[in-house]
C-alpha positions as MATLAB code, in Angstrom:
seq = 'XXXXXXXXXXXXXXXXXXXXXXXXXXXXXXXXXXXXXXXXXXXXXXXXXXXXXXXXXXXXXXXXXXXXXXXXXXXXXXXXXXXXXXXXXXXXXXXXXXXXXXXXXXXXXXXXXXXXXXXXXXXXXXXXXXXXXXXXXXXXXXXXXXXXXXXXXXXXXXXXXXXXXXXXXXXXXXXXXXXXXXXXXXXXXXXXXXXXXXXXXXXXXXXXXXXXXXXXXXXXXXXXXXXXXXXXXXXXXXXXXXXXXXXXXXXXXXXXXXXXXXXXXXXXXXXXXXXXXXXXXXXXXXXXXXXXXXXXXXXXXXXXXXXXXXXXXXXXXXXXXXXXXXXXXXXXXXXXXXXXXXXXXXXXXXXXXXXXXXXXXXXXXXXXXXXXXXXXXXXXXXXXXXXXXXXXXXXXXXXXXXXXXXXXXXXXXXXXXXXXXXXXXXXXXXXXXXXXXXXXXXXXXXXXXXXXXXXXXXXXXXXXXXXXXXXXXXXXXXXXXXXXX';
ca = [
      -9.947  -42.273   46.437;
     -13.575  -42.700   45.393;
     -15.396  -40.670   48.045;
     -16.259  -37.150   46.919;
     -16.130  -34.221   49.322;
     -19.624  -32.880   49.929;
     -19.847  -29.128   50.450;
     -22.832  -28.023   52.473;
     -24.779  -25.092   51.050;
     -25.925  -22.484   53.542;
     -29.177  -20.576   52.965;
     -28.455  -16.875   52.533;
     -31.746  -15.668   54.018;
     -32.208  -13.349   51.024;
     -35.316  -14.197   48.952;
     -34.302  -15.190   45.426;
     -30.533  -15.113   46.019;
     -30.062  -18.836   46.634;
     -31.598  -19.518   43.215;
     -28.826  -17.424   41.646;
     -26.073  -19.020   43.717;
     -26.989  -22.563   42.714;
     -28.561  -23.547   46.023;
     -26.866  -21.409   48.663;
     -23.487  -20.275   49.992;
     -20.763  -22.973   50.067;
     -19.724  -23.635   53.650;
     -16.187  -22.480   54.563;
     -15.932  -20.425   51.374;
     -14.360  -16.978   51.062;
     -16.713  -14.563   49.332;
     -16.350  -11.046   48.036;
     -19.346   -8.674   47.991;
     -18.300   -5.890   45.645;
     -19.939   -2.911   44.043;
     -20.338    0.826   43.980;
     -21.094    2.912   47.098;
     -24.749    2.757   48.112;
     -25.505   -0.389   46.138;
     -26.488   -2.400   49.242;
     -23.341   -4.335   50.193;
     -23.542   -3.716   53.937;
     -27.285   -4.395   54.055;
     -26.813   -7.653   52.158;
     -24.062   -8.728   54.557;
     -26.199   -7.974   57.611;
     -29.223   -9.756   56.200;
     -27.173  -12.916   55.592;
     -25.464  -12.656   58.982;
     -28.685  -12.324   60.991;
     -30.164  -15.236   59.055;
     -27.168  -17.536   59.595;
     -25.885  -16.697   63.086;
     -26.969  -18.718   66.132;
     -25.440  -19.163   69.615;
     -23.918  -22.434   68.378;
     -22.701  -20.894   65.091;
     -21.697  -17.320   65.914;
     -20.661  -14.485   63.610;
     -17.906  -11.887   63.905;
     -18.376   -8.586   62.069;
     -15.308   -6.346   61.630;
     -16.081   -2.705   60.870;
     -13.135   -1.027   59.225;
     -15.062    2.182   58.683;
     -14.392    5.842   59.237;
     -17.623    6.056   61.254;
     -18.521    4.395   64.559;
     -20.096    0.952   64.401;
     -22.991    2.275   66.471;
     -23.912    4.642   63.638;
     -24.001    1.762   61.160;
     -26.091   -0.348   63.549;
     -28.497    2.512   64.071;
     -29.516    2.313   60.429;
     -29.374   -1.467   60.119;
     -31.838   -1.745   63.016;
     -34.511   -0.241   60.770;
     -34.709   -3.487   58.774;
     -37.024   -6.249   59.962;
     -34.291   -8.896   59.764;
     -32.348   -7.152   62.560;
     -32.674   -9.158   65.789;
     -31.447   -7.270   68.842;
     -31.374  -10.458   70.935;
     -28.518  -11.833   68.796;
     -26.106   -9.022   69.677;
     -23.238  -10.169   71.918;
     -24.626  -13.721   71.935;
     -24.674  -14.871   68.316;
     -23.152  -11.759   66.713;
     -20.178   -9.670   67.849;
     -18.890   -6.430   66.331;
     -15.230   -5.391   66.384;
     -14.403   -1.804   65.403;
     -11.016   -1.483   63.685;
     -11.259    2.214   62.807;
      -8.459    3.194   65.170;
      -6.141    0.533   63.717;
      -7.014    1.757   60.250;
      -6.095    5.357   60.990;
      -2.700    4.286   62.372;
      -1.902    3.058   58.872;
      -0.104   -0.076   60.096;
      -1.359   -2.811   57.786;
       0.536   -5.550   59.573;
      -0.987   -4.554   62.907;
      -4.447   -4.507   61.330;
      -3.977   -8.047   60.045;
      -2.747   -9.252   63.433;
      -5.749   -7.749   65.201;
      -8.204   -9.476   62.854;
      -6.437  -12.820   63.278;
      -6.422  -12.518   67.088;
     -10.142  -11.810   67.258;
     -10.940  -14.792   65.041;
      -8.774  -17.085   67.173;
     -10.387  -15.773   70.337;
     -14.036  -16.245   69.349;
     -13.825  -19.121   66.801;
     -16.757  -17.789   64.749;
     -18.547  -19.798   62.074;
     -19.030  -16.649   59.998;
     -16.670  -13.703   59.505;
     -17.521  -10.382   57.834;
     -15.085   -7.546   57.069;
     -16.703   -4.239   56.026;
     -15.249   -2.122   54.404;
     -11.813   -0.624   54.452;
     -11.120    0.029   50.813;
     -12.820    3.362   50.212;
     -11.566    4.665   53.573;
      -8.046    3.569   52.766;
      -7.922    5.870   49.770;
      -8.543    8.884   52.024;
      -6.469    7.728   55.030;
      -2.724    7.758   55.583;
      -2.365    4.720   53.343;
      -2.652    6.874   50.256;
       0.935    7.967   50.894;
       2.101    4.350   50.671;
       2.674    2.417   47.508;
      -0.597    1.185   45.941;
       0.891   -2.308   45.750;
       1.147   -2.437   49.550;
      -2.607   -2.057   49.940;
      -3.236   -4.657   47.232;
      -0.855   -7.060   48.968;
      -2.729   -6.542   52.221;
      -6.049   -7.291   50.534;
      -4.619  -10.453   48.968;
      -3.084  -11.554   52.280;
      -6.389  -10.956   54.074;
      -8.217  -13.006   51.467;
      -5.791  -15.912   51.768;
      -5.975  -15.744   55.565;
      -9.769  -15.856   55.458;
      -9.725  -18.988   53.285;
      -7.621  -20.758   55.908;
     -10.140  -20.199   58.706;
     -12.744  -22.872   59.366;
     -15.413  -20.273   58.782;
     -17.556  -18.954   55.961;
     -16.187  -15.482   55.323;
     -17.255  -12.342   53.475;
     -15.242   -9.291   52.490;
     -17.093   -6.144   51.383;
     -15.461   -3.480   49.258;
     -16.056   -0.715   46.731;
     -14.724   -1.785   43.371;
     -15.254   -0.370   39.917;
     -15.748   -2.878   37.125;
     -12.334   -2.407   35.408;
     -10.495   -3.092   38.677;
     -11.722   -6.674   38.757;
      -9.475   -7.501   35.815;
      -6.284   -6.938   37.794;
      -7.175   -7.131   41.507;
      -5.617  -10.295   43.071;
      -8.506  -10.607   45.524;
     -10.799  -11.659   42.676;
      -8.584  -14.664   41.994;
      -8.434  -15.758   45.622;
     -12.177  -15.452   46.281;
     -14.361  -18.557   45.998;
     -17.478  -16.509   45.340;
     -18.032  -13.001   44.005;
     -21.289  -11.065   44.172;
     -21.440   -7.802   42.244;
     -24.032   -5.191   43.220;
     -24.778   -2.123   41.171;
     -27.348    0.595   40.696;
     -28.113    2.970   37.874;
     -30.557    5.758   37.103;
     -32.840    5.565   34.074;
     -34.668    8.870   33.766;
     -36.344    9.112   37.180;
     -36.167    5.408   38.075;
     -33.511    3.628   40.116;
     -32.683    0.113   38.914;
     -30.608   -2.185   41.138;
     -28.870   -5.268   39.722;
     -26.894   -8.161   41.213;
     -24.580  -10.529   39.355;
     -22.970  -13.757   40.543;
     -19.574  -13.291   38.916;
     -18.120  -16.444   40.425;
     -19.186  -19.295   42.694;
     -16.814  -22.235   42.838;
     -18.115  -25.794   42.723;
     -21.705  -25.076   41.746;
     -23.648  -23.847   38.745;
     -24.870  -20.299   39.283;
     -27.397  -18.444   37.143;
     -25.563  -16.079   34.765;
     -26.440  -12.504   33.913;
     -27.725   -9.439   35.746;
     -30.759   -9.796   37.995;
     -32.959   -7.077   39.489;
     -33.309   -6.614   43.246;
     -35.044   -4.236   45.608;
     -34.241   -2.952   49.083;
     -37.257   -2.413   51.325;
     -37.975   -2.744   55.048;
     -37.421   -6.506   54.834;
     -33.969   -6.001   53.328;
     -32.894   -7.230   49.903;
     -35.185   -9.212   47.646;
     -33.767  -10.653   44.425;
     -35.841  -11.334   41.310;
     -33.980  -13.909   39.185;
     -34.119  -13.164   35.487;
     -36.550  -15.478   33.712;
     -34.814  -18.137   31.633;
     -37.456  -19.997   29.672;
     -37.009  -23.747   29.555;
     -39.153  -26.083   27.476;
     -41.093  -28.427   29.711;
     -42.446  -31.619   28.180;
     -44.445  -32.349   31.361;
     -46.130  -28.931   31.233;
     -46.917  -29.382   27.548;
     -48.546  -32.751   28.193;
     -50.589  -31.332   31.072;
     -52.278  -28.589   29.023;
     -53.980  -30.543   26.259;
     -57.545  -29.688   25.281;
     -59.424  -26.411   25.037;
     -60.161  -23.634   27.516;
     -63.558  -21.936   27.523;
     -63.675  -18.136   27.695;
     -67.079  -18.284   29.364;
     -68.953  -17.040   26.259;
     -70.246  -20.090   24.287;
     -70.666  -18.265   20.984;
     -67.140  -16.874   21.235;
     -65.752  -20.335   22.064;
     -67.412  -21.535   18.870;
     -65.690  -18.753   16.894;
     -62.334  -19.886   18.338;
     -62.909  -23.414   17.044;
     -64.165  -24.904   20.294;
     -62.393  -22.693   22.815;
     -58.848  -21.430   23.243;
     -56.209  -24.201   23.159;
     -54.924  -24.736   26.712;
     -51.533  -23.176   27.406;
     -52.015  -20.513   24.728;
     -51.582  -16.764   25.079;
     -54.528  -14.647   23.918;
     -54.383  -10.922   23.188;
     -57.681   -9.005   23.369;
     -57.303   -5.596   21.707;
     -59.735   -2.755   21.324;
     -60.472    0.900   22.102;
     -61.388    2.240   25.529;
     -64.704    0.916   26.820;
     -65.027   -1.802   24.199;
     -65.286   -4.594   26.782;
     -61.781   -6.021   27.161;
     -61.870   -6.228   30.963;
     -65.391   -7.670   30.869;
     -64.200  -10.500   28.620;
     -61.236  -11.075   30.937;
     -63.660  -11.341   33.862;
     -65.755  -13.929   31.989;
     -62.549  -15.879   31.326;
     -61.674  -15.961   35.049;
     -65.253  -16.680   36.133;
     -65.468  -19.645   33.772;
     -62.210  -20.961   35.195;
     -63.630  -20.711   38.721;
     -66.725  -22.655   37.643;
     -64.468  -25.385   36.262;
     -62.217  -25.524   39.334;
     -59.346  -23.669   37.637;
     -58.154  -20.805   39.881;
     -56.906  -17.625   38.233;
     -54.605  -14.659   38.817;
     -55.059  -11.125   37.500;
     -52.303   -8.486   37.335;
     -53.748   -4.964   37.290;
     -51.324   -2.576   35.597;
     -53.826    0.092   34.603;
     -56.537    0.075   37.264;
     -56.257   -0.274   41.005;
     -57.762   -3.488   42.428;
     -60.801   -1.558   43.678;
     -61.400   -0.141   40.188;
     -60.830   -3.499   38.514;
     -63.108   -5.534   40.744;
     -66.613   -5.467   39.351;
     -69.246   -7.409   41.300;
     -68.493  -10.704   39.585;
     -64.727  -10.460   39.940;
     -64.952   -9.158   43.517;
     -66.924  -12.263   44.485;
     -64.277  -14.497   42.891;
     -61.488  -12.727   44.784;
     -63.399  -12.904   48.074;
     -63.912  -16.656   47.590;
     -60.152  -16.999   46.890;
     -60.772  -18.439   43.435;
     -58.938  -15.488   41.866;
     -55.877  -13.694   43.180;
     -55.093  -10.040   42.393;
     -51.665   -8.423   42.078;
     -51.520   -4.643   42.265;
     -48.652   -3.485   40.063;
     -49.196    0.242   39.737;
     -45.623    1.281   40.695;
     -43.840    3.124   37.887;
     -40.413    1.519   38.240;
     -41.191   -2.196   37.901;
     -38.877   -4.705   36.289;
     -40.063   -7.621   34.207;
     -38.361  -10.030   36.607;
     -40.157   -8.560   39.627;
     -43.535   -8.673   37.887;
     -43.018  -12.217   36.658;
     -41.805  -13.345   40.086;
     -44.959  -12.032   41.770;
     -47.193  -13.565   39.114;
     -45.574  -16.986   39.318;
     -45.434  -16.940   43.122;
     -49.150  -16.189   43.463;
     -50.086  -18.579   40.650;
     -48.059  -21.378   42.239;
     -49.577  -20.707   45.649;
     -53.104  -20.828   44.229;
     -52.327  -23.577   41.686;
     -53.750  -21.207   39.081;
     -54.298  -22.311   35.500;
     -55.470  -18.957   34.136;
     -53.653  -15.600   34.138;
     -55.017  -12.203   33.102;
     -52.773   -9.197   32.416;
     -54.818   -6.003   32.228;
     -53.413   -4.242   30.341;
     -50.259   -4.308   28.218;
     -50.544   -0.548   27.783;
     -50.349   -0.122   31.557;
     -47.650   -2.783   31.785;
     -45.398   -0.846   29.407;
     -45.999    2.347   31.382;
     -45.234    0.615   34.697;
     -41.912   -0.790   33.536;
     -38.790    1.153   34.419;
     -37.410    2.995   31.361;
     -34.597    0.465   30.996;
     -37.138   -2.313   30.406;
     -39.784   -0.311   28.532;
     -37.213    0.420   25.840;
     -37.252   -3.319   25.097;
     -40.945   -3.824   25.671;
     -41.367   -6.589   23.121;
     -38.433   -8.555   24.541;
     -39.807   -8.174   28.074;
     -43.266   -9.240   26.941;
     -41.887  -12.286   25.136;
     -40.039  -13.494   28.207;
     -43.070  -13.066   30.446;
     -45.520  -14.816   28.113;
     -43.119  -17.641   27.304;
     -42.389  -18.286   30.985;
     -46.060  -18.357   31.989;
     -47.212  -20.571   29.117;
     -44.247  -22.910   29.579;
     -45.643  -23.612   33.051;
     -48.950  -24.746   31.546;
     -50.901  -21.541   32.247;
     -53.363  -20.049   29.764;
     -52.792  -16.300   29.504;
     -55.256  -13.586   28.474;
     -53.840  -10.101   27.949;
     -55.673   -6.915   27.094;
     -54.324   -3.935   25.180;
     -55.907   -0.625   24.274;
     -55.769    0.426   20.631;
     -57.136    3.644   19.221;
     -60.139    2.922   16.996;
     -59.537    4.715   13.720;
     -62.573    3.094   12.098;
     -60.985    2.832    8.657;
     -57.635    1.341    9.782;
     -57.252   -2.190   11.116;
     -54.551   -2.846   13.690;
     -54.337   -5.940   15.834;
     -51.584   -5.303   18.391;
     -49.460   -2.519   19.890;
     -45.864   -2.039   18.751;
     -45.954   -4.986   16.357;
     -46.250   -7.567   19.130;
     -48.882   -9.755   17.414;
     -46.344  -12.471   16.643;
     -45.660  -12.949   20.371;
     -49.128  -14.357   21.114;
     -50.945  -17.475   19.930;
     -54.385  -15.920   19.425;
     -55.901  -12.469   18.932;
     -59.442  -11.193   19.423;
     -60.063   -7.678   18.080;
     -62.851   -5.515   19.478;
     -63.981   -2.309   17.790;
     -66.864    0.099   17.347;
     -69.015    0.221   14.224;
     -71.637    2.789   13.290;
     -75.012    1.234   12.461;
     -78.146    3.279   11.879;
     -76.652    6.295   13.618;
     -75.467    4.377   16.710;
     -72.099    3.052   17.861;
     -72.210   -0.715   18.306;
     -69.546   -3.062   19.622;
     -68.180   -5.770   17.327;
     -65.433   -8.362   17.561;
     -63.599  -10.829   15.376;
     -61.108  -13.646   15.883;
     -57.987  -12.507   14.052;
     -55.902  -15.632   14.592;
     -55.652  -18.869   16.532;
     -52.308  -20.453   15.872;
     -52.559  -23.967   14.447;
     -56.334  -24.078   14.647;
     -59.271  -23.193   12.352;
     -61.470  -20.325   13.535;
     -64.408  -18.198   12.410;
     -63.813  -15.320   10.017;
     -67.050  -13.570   11.001;
     -67.335  -10.116   12.507;
     -70.061  -10.277   15.137;
     -71.853   -7.696   17.201;
     -71.844   -8.095   20.976;
     -73.361   -6.286   23.904;
     -72.446   -5.812   27.554;
     -75.164   -6.004   30.171;
     -75.724   -6.990   33.777;
     -75.090  -10.631   32.895;
     -71.775   -9.881   31.217;
     -70.907  -10.191   27.542;
     -73.564  -11.413   25.101;
     -72.771  -12.252   21.485;
     -75.028  -11.141   18.619;
     -75.412  -12.243   15.019;
     -72.676  -11.987   12.364;
     -72.594   -8.773   10.365;
     -73.404  -10.504    7.095;
     -76.596   -8.455    6.842;
     -74.587   -5.256    6.678;
     -72.206   -3.850    4.108;
     -69.589   -1.151    4.229;
     -68.447   -1.933    7.759;
     -64.797   -1.255    7.064;
     -65.564    2.068    5.395;
     -67.137    3.337    8.608;
     -70.492    3.884    6.844;
     -72.320    0.535    7.115;
     -75.881    0.109    5.954;
     -78.332   -2.754    5.681;
     -78.246   -4.786    2.486;
     -82.011   -4.751    2.183;
     -82.138   -0.955    2.280;
     -82.850    0.990   -0.865;
     -79.612    1.706   -2.683;
     -79.058    4.263   -5.406;
];
């Protein structure tokens, strides 16, 4: 027998989930949606059901709950995926609460089987008897009887010519011994946890027969559109992307390009550090404006300022002309996967070649505590993913200017980037002046000069090197031609 069986993959209708599943839900598979109470199991099931069900491919939803189905539907109707026109045409609900309270497991199984035979649905959902069973009359029966019922239900569902889903509350240790986990073709695990004042939701594809799923825990959100999954970034080396980013990228300031050795190598990550007001955002704007002039769209993620605060006249014009896209990321419970997903989605839509992250200080603050504790790891994944796609990344970071101490990155993250430009203040003739230097450009020669610069209506203007001054690092510079004791 040489012909292979081809299993059709059904789209789940949940953004990001199909990427985790390996392309979709295998047709005619039996799937378990497990997790703790409140983690989103019922919402996930409804979102998939309303996406899949049609008059030609109907769905049957069994509610084995201690509350009326109408109460559950009342809340599910608040989501945008809920389509009232599909009720009783493409989707039918069967309430088994009364059968549950009778405690007759055999009768409950017979009722489910009869309804499936009567309606011949393409999709079957059973939600969720397990937590109720603990409090109902079944608790007086042997625990093995309930487990046998669950296993029998699972085996029965696999025999139907339908794609089926069973929802249930399970704690992690139970999966090691529960027979239902062996019978299931696919297992989705939903969980939620509190980190300080932030709620973090995670989904894991524990099992999906016949296709390669993405391993690990992945963040998701529940909003008015339902669930939205943000697959964890797994950086893969791309030879095509590497070949496509040869050459140099201008920052829009000719004298600074010269200091970098002819511009920033394409596909590099650049960190611009300096104290408040030193001109980091202005340089980022010049970088995006130069890209627009060269036909290279850009994307800016504003972690510290709102878009209205970030958009100076030059940048506002670029956004209005759709040469630059802006992502507002001022929420205080972000995940790195969510941020990276939004960045890549907008960059792909705009075919952007330049990305600005302003600033890393705000980015660390915006991350949920779980991710901010591993800020360097999160930053590495984000930078590596963006640059692996051929994008040139400019990031800003605020550093306190201590005048006598030189620091070039926050939290020892200098090794994560390919190039660093340091901005600082120097005192010259009783005035604070701005100065910058190129600290490093990986694999490329660059200027060692410290040069003054100014910010005016035309943007950033470079001045002469500070070779005519001495004592800069001491914080008490003076001109070399001045009288010295």
